[in-house]
N, C-alpha and C positions, 0 to 999 in steps of 0.2 A: 560534432561536437565544437560548441563555443567555450570562450571564458566564462561569457554569464553560465551556459549550463553547469559550467565546474564549477562557481561561486554558488549558485542554486542545490547543487548536489551535496557540495560541503555542509550548506544551512539547514539544508531536509536532514542529514545523516545528524548534525549538533543538535537537532530541534528535536529527532528521536532521541536521541541520549539523554536530553534533559526531560524530554516527558516520562520515560521508564524510570529516571531516579525519582520523580515525584511522584508516580501512579501511573497504574493505568486506569484510573477512572478519570484523569485530567487529559488524557490523551485519548481515549473515547470521547469526552464531550467538546472537547474540540473539533473532534471530526466530524461529531453529529450538528453542533451548531452551524458549521460551513455547510454540510450538505441540507442542512433546514433552511439557510437563507438562499440556496439554487433550487428554485423552484423548477428548472425546463428540464425535460427527460434528458438522457445522452444521446446526440445524436450520431447517426453515421461520421461525422466528417470529427467529431469528439472524438470516436472510438479507434479511427484511425489515429488523431493526434495523440491519442493515449497509448497507442501501443508504440509509435514512433518516439514517444517523451520515455517510456518504459524502457525500450532497445537502449535509449541512449546512456537510462539511469544501470543499465546493467554491466554496460562499455566501462562507467567509471567504478561500479561497483566493487569490479576483480580486482582494483588497485586499492582499495579503500577497505573493504572487511570482508571478509567469507562468509558466505548465506546459509550453508548448510548447519542447522541446529540453532537458526537465528532466525527462523520467520517472522516474530512477532518484533525486533527491531527492524528487520529488512519490510516487511510491510508497515511498518509506523513511517521508516525515511521515504520508503515511495508514496507515499499519501501525501505527504510534506511536499517533498517534490513535484508530484500534480496537480499539486495545490498551487504551486508557484506557477503552473502554465493556464490555471484557471480551470483547471479539471476538477470534477469533484465529485472523488471515489468510492467506495465504500469498505471499511476494513471489517472482513468477515472471522470470525474466529468459531472452530469446528474440531468437535471430538469425534473417536472412534472407537467402539466398545469390545469390537472381539478382539485386538491386542491392543490395550487404554494407548491411548496415544491423543495428541493437541496437534493443533496447526491452525495456523494464521495466514490469510491473504488478502489482495486486495482485487477489488473487481468492479468494472465500470460496467452499470446494467446487466447482463447476462456474462457481459466478458470477462474471465479472470484474465489478471495481468501478470501476476508477480509468480504463479506456481501453474503446473499444469492442470487441465479441465481431469486429464487421467490420475491425478492426487489428490485434488478436491473432492472429487466425485465419493471418494470412501469417507470423508467426512462428515457428519452431521450438525449443519450451522446451529450452533447455539446463542451467536451472539452478533449481530451485526449493525456497526453503525455507519 
């Protein structure tokens, strides 16, 4: 982890906080516009890099905010952080109806980055940006 990583992390968290105060629609459209501009599918190298960057994000996150119950903020901040490394993840919002709950996560291709696949599989995606 470098000073640059820490600065990117702080920037990503401040962007996530700002877009949440402005409304989810703006945050989602920001991610969608970035992803539309990137027409290349994620490569194996992109997936490896995304896993490394996500691990770095998680190491810094424990000092900045608690993720439990904050999946939307966590997902938006991680999406911003990944973009700063020229990675273009998708934000996925899902629900479960057996015991009502909602969950958000970030994935690159089919690879879930910030939630466990075991947890995400219980949710039906209702929105992907």
